[in-house]
N, C-alpha and C positions, 0 to 999 in steps of 0.2 A: 278781761272780758273777751269773748269770741269776736274776732274781727274778720270781715270779709277778706278772702285771699287777695294779696297784693294791695291791701289798704295802705294808703300813704298818709292819711290823716284821720282824725276822729270822726269825720263825716261818714266813714264807712265802718265804724266800730260799734259793736254791741247794739244795745237798744237805742243808742243815740244816733243811729243811722239817719243821715240827712234824707228826708223825703220831700221832694218839691211839690208845689201846688199841682193838683190833679194826679199826683203820683200815689204810690202805695208801697207797703212792705208787709210781709207776714212771716211768721214763724210757725212751722207745722210739725205736729207730732202725731204719729199713729202707732198703735200697739195692739198685740194680741197676747192673751194670757198663756202661760205655759201649758195649761190643760186645754186650750183652744175654745173655752166656753165664754170668755169675756173679751171685749174689745173696746177701744176708744179712739177718738180723733179729737185733737185740740188745735185750734188755729188762733193765734193772736194777731190782730190786724191793726196797722196804722193806715188810714185811708182804705176802709173796708171795700174791697173790689166788688162785692156783691150787694152793697148797700143801695137801696133805692133813694135814700136821702142824699148820699154822696153823688149819685148819678144826677139827681135833680139840681144839686148845688153847682155841678159842673156846667150846666146849661147856661148859667149866668157868667161864665168865665172861669177865672182861677179860683179853685176851691181849696180850703185848708184841710189837708188829710188828717191832722191831729184833732179836728173837730168831728171825725168819723172813725172812732176806734171801737173795737169789739173783741170779746173773747168768745169764740165758738167752741162749745164742748158737746160732743156726741158720745153717748154710752150705748154699747150694744151688749145686752145682758140677757142671756138665755131666752132668746126669742122676743124680748121686749127691747125698747130703746127709749132714751131720754135725750133731749136736744135743747140747747140754749144758745142764743146769739143776740144779746142786748147791746145796742150801740150806745156809746157814751160820747159826750161833747168834750171839747178841749179842757174845760174846767174840772172834769173828773178824771183827767189823765195826767200822769207824771212819769218821767223816765230819766235815766242816766245811763252810764256805760253798762252797769250790771243789773239794772232792774227796770221793770215796766209795769206801772200800776194802771189798771183799767177799772174804774169804779171800785167795787168791793173786792176785786180779784187782782192778783199780781203774779209776775214772773220774775225770777232772780237767778243769776248765774254766779256761782261761788268759785269758779276756776276748775271745778271737777264735775259738777252736775247742774242741770237746769231744774229748779223747783218751781212748781206752779201751784199757787194757792187759789182755790176756786170757791166762789160764793155767788152763784148765779141762779136766776129763776128761769124756768123753761117756758116756752110758748109754742103753739097756742094753748096747750093744756098746761095749767099751772102745776109747778113742781119745783123742787130745789135740787141743785147739784152743789154739794159743799164738801170740801176736803182738800187733800194734798196729793199731788203727783210729782214724782221725782224721776228724772231721766238721766241716766249715767252713760255717756258715750264711751265706747271702747277705744275710739280714736276720733280725731277731728280732721276732716279732709282739708286739702290745701289747693283745691281747684274749684273755681266756679265756671259757669257756662253762660254765654250770651245767647239769647234765644231769638234775636231778630237782627236784621241788617243794620238798623239804626243804633243798636247797642243800648236801647233804653228799656229792655226787659231782661232780667238776669235771674239765674237760679243757682243756688249753692246747696248741694247735699251735705249738710254739716256733719252729720253722724249717722251713716246708713246702718250701722250695727251698734245698738245700745241696749241697755237693760232698763226696765221701768218698774217702779214701785208705786202702787195705787192704794191710797188709804182714804176712803170716803166715809163721812158721817151720814150724808144724805145723797143717794140711798146708801144703805150700809153695805159697803163693799171693800174688800181687801184682796189684792192679788199682785203677782209679779209676772213679768213676761219679757218678750222681745219687742224692741221699739225702734223707731226711725225718726230722725230729726232733720228738717231742711228749712230753707228760707228762700223766698222770692222777693224781688224788689223791682220797681219800675218807675220811670220818670213821666209816664203817660198812662191814661186809662187802659186797662188790659184789653178791653173790647176794640180799641182802635188798632191794636197790633195783631189780633188773631181772630179767626172765625170759629175754630174748634180745636180742642186739644184733648189728648189722652195721656195719662201717666200711670205707671204701675211699678210696684216694687215687691220683691219677695226674697226669702232666704233659701239659697241653695245649700248643698251639703257643707261647703267650706267657704262660701262667699255670698254676697248680696248682689242681686241683679236689679237694675233700674232701667226702665224704658220711658223715654220722654218724647212725645210726638206732638206736633202742632201744625196746623194750617195757618199760614200768615195771610194777612189782608191782601198782600200783593200777589198771592197765588203760589208762592214757594212754600216749602215745608222744612221743618226740622225733625230729624229722626235720630235720636240718641239711644244707644244701647251700650250700657256700661256695667262693670262689676267692680266691687271692692272686696279684697280678701281680708283676713283677720288682722293684718297689719296695716290696713288702710291703703294698700296699693291699688291703683286704678288701672283697669284695662277696658279697652273698647272691643266690642264683638259685633259681627255682622248679624243684624236682626233677622230672625226667620220670617216666613211669609205672614202677611196680615190676614187674619181670618175674621169673618163677620160673627158677631154675637147677637143674640136676640135683643131687640130694642127694650129699653126700660118701660115701666108702666106709663110714663109721660112721653114715650116715643123718642127718647134720646138715643141716637146712634151709638153703638158700642162695638169695639173690635179688639182683637188680641193678637199679639205676635206668638206664634207657636210652631214647633217642629212637628207636632201631631195635632190631634183634635184639641179644641178648647171649649170650655163650658163655664157658665155662670154658676157658682156654688150658692151665692146668696147676694141679693141686692140689699144693702144696708141703708142707703139714702136714695130717694127717688123724688126729684123735684122737676119743675117745668123746664129747667135749663141745665141741670146737673145730676149725675148719677154716680154713686160710690158703690162698688161691688167687690166681692171676693170671687176671683175667677181661678180656674185651674188650667194651666198650659204646660207645655214642655219647652224648656230653655236649656241649651248647652247639654242636652242629653238627659236632663233630670225633669221629672214631673214636679211641679211647684205650684203652690197656692199664692196668688198675688193679690195685694190690695190694689184696686184699680179705680181710676177716676175718669169720667168722660164729661166734658164741659162744652156746651153750645153757647157761644157768645152772641151769635145772631138771635137765639132764643132769648137770652138775657136782656137784649136791647128792646124787645117787643113791649109796647105800652101795657098790654094786658098782663104780661108777666111782672112788670114793674109794679103794677097795681096790687098784685097778690102778695108781694114780698113783706110788707109791713106786718102781716099777721104772724109771720114767723120771726121777724126781725124788728122787735119794738125798739124805740129810741127813748133814752132817758137823758135829759139835759144835765 
C-alpha cells in the first residue's frame, strides 16, 4: 500500500494512517476528461475538516476523527453539477492498509491503481452518484511537505500525473482523462494552523506544476512552487507575481501566480468559505489552465457559516 514518504511504521501507511484526536487526513482526486467537457473532484476524509459536527465535537475537548468520516464527490458535467458529502460515524467506517470503507462507498489500492466505488446521495437536492472511478498513477512521488513550523500539518502530492477511468451508472457517464492525487494530514484542526490558503495545479507541456500557498495563524506564509516531470523528478521554481482575481459569489478572495494576465475560466464550487475554480495563467512561459482552490478558514469558523453547513453535509450514524 502507498506509505507516506519516510514512513517508519504502519502508523503512516496507507489508509491505516494514525489520525490523533482532533486531527484529520484526506485523500484528494481531481480530473478533467480528455475532451475537456467533464470533470470531477473526490475527497475521502477521516476527521472531516469542514464538518460542522466535528467542529462542534471538538468544543468538548478531544474528538474522535473516525466518528466524522465522509466521501465528498463533485461532478461537473456540461454546465451542470452534482455534489455529495454525507458524514458517517465510526460504526459505518472500516479501514486497513489497502482499503477504506465509508458507509456504502469504499476506496481500495491494489498496488497499481486507486479504485473508488461510489454510492452516495446528493444534498440539498436529492440525487444519486453511483459507479466506479479508477485512478492509475504514472509514478508515485517520494517527497512530502511540512506546511507549518510545528510540523503538525503535512501535504503529500502522491501522483501529480495520473490517468483516470470514470464509469458511472447514476448519472450515466463514462469518460477518461488526466487526474491528480494527493493527501493531507494533520494532528490539529486545520483552522488553528491557517487563516487562508490557495492551491492550484495544472499540466504544462511536459510536466505538472503545483502552487501551494497559505497564511499561517502566526502571520508567516508558505509559498511552494514545484513541478514534476514525466519520470517524477521534482523541481522548485520561483513563483511569478501574485495577481488578484475577482472574488467569488460568496466574496471569497482569490488570486493567482502568473507571468502575464490571469483570469477565471469557470467557478465550479462557490460556498461561504471555499471556492474551486478553473483559472488561466502563464507559468514557466506556458499558458496553462489550473484547477484552483481558495479557502478562508476565518470564514469557516463563523457561527453563521457553521449553521449553514448541515444542509449540504448531512450526517448518517
